[in-house]
N, C-alpha and C positions, 0 to 999 in steps of 0.2 A: 216574422216577415208579414207585412200587410198584403192582402190580395190585390189592392189597388195598384201595387207596383207592377202588376202584370198586364195592365191595360195597354193595348197596342202591341203586345208581344205575342209571338206564335207559341201555342201550347200544344204539346203532343203527349202521348202516353208515357214517354220517357222523360218528361220534364219533372224530375224528382223534386226540385225546389218548389215548384208550384203545388204539387200534390202534398208535399210536406207542409206547406203553408196552409193548404185547404183543410187537411185533416189533422195537422199538428204533429205528424210523425208517430211511429209506433213507440209505446212506452209500456213498462211492466204493469203499471196500475190501470192502463187502458184509457186514461184521460188525455186528450190532446193538449199540447202546450204550444202556444204562440205568444208573441209579445202582448197581444190584447188580453188573452186569458191569464197570462202571468201577472199582469197589473191588477187583475181582480183579486189576487191573493194579498191580503192586507200587509203581510210582512214584506213582500216584494215592493209594493207601492211605497211603504214607509222607507225602505232602504234606499230606493232610487231617489225618492223625493228628498230625503234627509241629506244625502250626499250632494245632490245637484243644487239644492237651495242654499245649503250652508256655504258652498264655495262661491255661488253666484252673488251672495250678499257680503262677501269679504271686500274690503277696500282693494281696488285694482288700479294700477297705474302703468304707464310706459315710463321707464327710467332712462335717463341719458347719462352716459359716462363722460365726465369732465376731463380736463387736461391733467388734473391732479389724481385721476383714477377713481374719484368718488362718484357714486351713482345718485342722481337727483331727479325728482319728478319732472318730466317734460310736459308740463301742462298746456303749452301752446302748440304741441305737436298734433297733427291730424290723427295719428294712430292712437294717441292718448284719449282724444275726444271720442273716437270710435269705440274703444273697449271700456271706457269709464262712464260715458254719458249716453250715447245713442249710436248703436251699430248699424241701424237701418231705419227706414221711415216708419216701421210698424211696431218695433220692439224697443223697450228700455234695455239697458245693459244687463239688468238682473234677469229679465225675461229671456234674453238671448243666451246668456251663459248657462242658465238652468236648463234651457232646451237642448243646447249642444252637449253639455255634460250629462244630462239625463239620457239622451240617446246613446251616448258612449257607455253609460252604466247599464242600460237596459239591453241593448243589442250588440254592444262591443264597438260601435262606430258612430261618430257624429260627423256630419258634413255641413259645410256652409259655403255658399257661393260668394266669391269676392267681387266687390263693386269697385270700379276703378275711375280715376280721374286722369285725363291726359292720354297720350298714345306713345307708342314706341319706347324709347329709353326713359322718357319722362313720366311714364305711366306709374301711378302709385295707388295703393289700396286705401280707400277711404270708407269702406262699408262692408258688412258681412250679413248675408241672409241665410238662415238655417234651411237646409234641404231635408226633405223627408227621407230618413235612412231606408225606409221600406221601398222607396222608388228610386234609390240611387245605388249604383254599384260600380266598382272598379273593373275595368276590362282591359285585357292585354290583346293588342292587335297583332296576330301572328303574321299578317301580310306586310306589316310595317316594322319588322324586327322586334316584335314583342313589346311595342311601345305602350305605355300606360295612358289610358284616358278614363274619364268618368262619364257614365251615361245616367241621365235622370229623366223621369217621365212626369209630366204635370197631370193635373186632374182630368184634362181632356184627352189624355193618351198621347200627347205630342212628345216625341223622344228628342232629347237634346244631348249633344256630345260636348263635354267640357274638357279643356286641357288641364293637366295637373297644376299649372300655375294659376288656374282660375278657381281652385277649390281648396278650402281649408279642411283637411281631413284629420280628425282627432281620433286616433286609434286607441283601443283598449289593450289589455295584456294580450300578448301573442308570441309566436315563435318566428316572426318575420313574415314576409309576404305582404299582400295588399290589404289585408283585413285584420282587425283585432278579433279575438275570440269572443263569441257571444255568451254571456252568462246564462241566457235563456236556453240556448242549445246545449251547452255543457251540463247545465243542471236540470235538464228535462225530466229525468227520472225522479228527482227530489220534488220538483214542482208538480209533476203528475200525481205523486203520492199525496201531496198536500191538497190538491184539488179533489182527489178521490175521498180523502177524509172529510173535507168540507161537504161533499155531495152526500156521503153517508149520514153525516150529522143533520143535513138539511132534510133528507128523506125521513130520518127518525122523528124530527119535530113535525114534519108535514103530516105524518101518520098519527099525530097526537101522542107520541111516545109509546105507541103500541107496537109490539113485536109481530113480525110476520109469522104466520102459522097456518094450521089447517083444522077443520072441524071433523071430528071422528064420530061415526055412528055405526051401529051393527045392522043397519037396514040398507037395502039397495034402493036408491031414489030414482024416480022417473025423471026424464029430462025436464019437464015443467016444474017438478018439485026442486030440482037442483038449481034451475034458473031463479026460482022464487027465493030460495035460500041465499043464493049469491047476492041478489038484490037487497035482501034484508041485512046481510052482513056488511054490505058496502056503506050502510048508514053509519056504521061505527068506525069507519076509517077516515083519517084526516084530522087536522088540528082543530077543526070546528065541530067534531063529533061530540055528541052529548048523550047521556042516558046510559042505562045498563043493558047489556046484551042478554037476550033470553034464548036459551037453547032448549029445544023440545026433544022428546022421545029419546032421552038418554044420550044426547049429543055432548061431546066434550071438546074443548078447545085446547090444542097443543101447539105451543110456539116452536118454531124451527130455527130461530136465530139467537145468537148470544146477545145479552144486554150490553149496553155501551161500556159498563164498568168491566165486564169480563173481556170484552174485545179491546180494552185499553184505548178507547177512542180518544179520550181527552189527553192521555199521555202521548199518543201518536201526533196529535195536533201540536202539542207543546214541542215535541222533538222536531217537527217540521220547521218551526220557527227558528230553532237553533241551527238547523241545517242551512236554511236560507241565509241566516246571519253569517255562516261560514263562507258561503258562496260570495257574499258581498263584502266580507272583511269588516263587519260591523259588530261591536259587542252587543249581545242580545238585549242588554238593559236599555240600549238606545232604540230598540224596536218595541219598547214597553213590555219586555218579557224578563221576568226575574225568577231566580231559583227560590226554592222554599227557604223562608227566613230572610231573604234579601229584600231590601227596600229600594225605592227609587231615589233616595236621598243619602247624604252622608259623605265622608271623605273617601270611602272606598269607591263609590260610584263616580265621584269627581275624578279620582285617579284613572278609572277606566275611560272616562271621556277624554282626558288629556292624552292617554295613550293612543286613542283613536285619532286624535288630531295629529299626533306625531307619526304613527305607523300607517294610518289609513289615508288621510287627506294629503299628506305630503307627497306621496307617490303620484296622486292624480294631479296635484298642482305642478310638480316638476314636469310631468308628461305633457301637460297643457302648455306650459311655458316653452318647452323645447319644440313642440309641434308648431306653435305660433311663430317662433323664430324661423323655423325652416320653411314653412308653407305660406306664411303671410308676409314676412319682411323680405326685403331685397338683401342681397349680399352686403351692400353698403350700410343698410340700416342695422344689420346684425352686429356690425362692428361698433356701432354707436349707441343702439337702443336695446332695451330688454324689458319684456313683460314680467310683472311681478304681482302676485297675490300677497297682500299683507296678512300673514298668518297671525300677527299680533292682535288683529281684530277679534280673534277668538277669545283672547284673554279678557275682553271687556265684560264677559259674563262672570269672571272671577276677579273681583276688585282687589282682594288680598294679594293674589299673584301678580296682578298688574302693578300694584303699588310697590311691591318688592323689586320688580323688574326695573321700573323707571328709577327708583331710588338707587339701585345698584349702578345703573347707567350714568346717572348724574354724579354720584360720589366717586366714580372711577374714571371720569373724564371721557366717557363714550358718547354721551349726548349732552347738549346744553339744556338749561332750564326752558328756554324758549322753544326748543325743538319738542320737548315733552309737552309744553302747553299747547303747541300747535296740534299735536295728536289728540289732545283733549278739547279742541275747538275753543281754546282760550286765547285772548290777545297777548302779545308779547309784553315783557316788562323791561325797564331799563336795566342794563347790566346782565341781562339774561342770556346773552349770546357768547359768553365766555365759558370755555370748558374748565371745570373745577374738579379737584380731587382732594380727598382727606389726607392730611400729613401727620396724623397722630402716631404713625409707626415710622421709626427711623432705624437705619442699620446699626448693628452693635458697635461698629467702629466709630460711630458718632456720638455714643453715650458720653455725657459729661460736657459736651459742647453746648454752645448757646442754642436754646430751643427756638422754634419758630415764634412762640408766644413772647419770649424775651426780645426777639428781634422786632416784633411788632410794637412792643412797649417802648423800645428805644427810638424807633422811628416816630412814634407819637410824641415823645418827649422832645425830640429835635424840632418837630414842626411847631410845638408850643414855645420853643425858645428856652427850654429848661435845660441848663447845662449842668456839668458835674459840680461847679462851685456852689450854685444855688442848692444843690442837693446836699453837699457837705454842710453848708450853713444851716439848712433845715434840720440836719441830724444833730448839729452841735447846740441848737437852742434847747434851753431847759424845758422840761415837760412838767 
C-alpha cells in the first residue's frame, strides 16, 4: 500500500493499515515489505512484469455471437476499439492492460474508472482509466444496508466516491469478499527474507568483503588511544579501502562473523527466487533462474514455458474475461459480445508448433486457408474460403468400392468427352 493513499484521511494510533504501510508490518527477518520495496526485488519485478506484459501484448478482441452461434470479431464495436486500440486519452491498449494486470498481480486488485457516453438507459462504456490501487478501496456503507461503493483519492487529497457500475474491478485469487488476496501481504515473510539476504550481501561488499570483528590486545588503552585506534581501523573498512592493516604492540584481529560460504548466503538468495516463483506461479527458469546443469534453451525449457502458458496464464485470462463481462458490459451486451485474449499469439514464438496447429486445422476442416492466412497477415487467395478435409482414410465397409481418385478420373474423362467406346478402341489398337 502506498502512503499517498492516506492523503486527506484521518490517521490515529489505531489505524493499523496506515502504520503497516509506513513500517511495512512485522516480519521474522525484520525487513519491512510494501509494494514499493517488493518491486525492488528483481525476482518480483520480473514475475509481475512478465505476466502483465505477456498478456497485454496478446491479440485481444471483442467477439460477437452470430445467428449461427459462431463468434466473430466485432471490429466496428466501441468496446472492441476500447480494448484493442485506445482505452483512454493517455494510454495505448498495451499500456492499459499491463497496468491493470500488473496491479492485480502485485497487490491483488486492479481498478479502472469507466468512461461513458450518453445518459440513462442509453449510457454505454467507451473508455477505461486505471486507478491507483493504493488510493482506491472498496467500502461497505452500513448506514445504507451494507451497500458497496468505491472510494478513490487523487494526488491533491480529494476524495471521490464511485458506484460499482462506474468501476472495473479486476480481483486476484481470493475466498470471496470485496478484495483479492495480495501476494505481497501473503508472501511478506518470504520477501522480507529476500530483502534481508540482499542487505547482508550489500553490506558484505560495502565493507570490501571484510568480516566484522575486533582487535585484541593485552594492554588497557586510554580513551585517546582507543579513539586513535578506531580512527586508524576505519580506513580499512569499505569497498574503497586500500593497503595493509598494521597492528602494533601485539594486537590481533579476530573476526566474529561467518563468511558468506559458511552462512550459505548464495544458496539462500537462490532459494528466495524459487520461493517467489512459487508465490507467482511462474517456473523459475522464466525468472532467469536455473538449477545446476539446466540451460535456458532446449525442448525441456520449451515444455516448461508451454505449461506456464496453459496452467498460469489461462487462469488470469479467464478471470479477466469474466470480470470484464460482469463489470464493464451491460446485461444485453453480455448476451451478444465476449472479450477474448487470443492465446494462439503465444505460439508465434514456436514456429513448428504453429505450423502443425494450422496444418491440422486446415486438413480437418476446422479453418479455411484464408482464415489461416488472415492470422498471418497475408492476403486471401481464390478458393481459399472453402473448408477442406483429407479423404485418404475410408471405412472398412467401403473397401473395394470406387475410390475418390477413380471418381475424379472419371469426372475428368467425362468433361473431356472421352467415352467408353473411345477407350475400348484405344485398347484394341495394336501396340
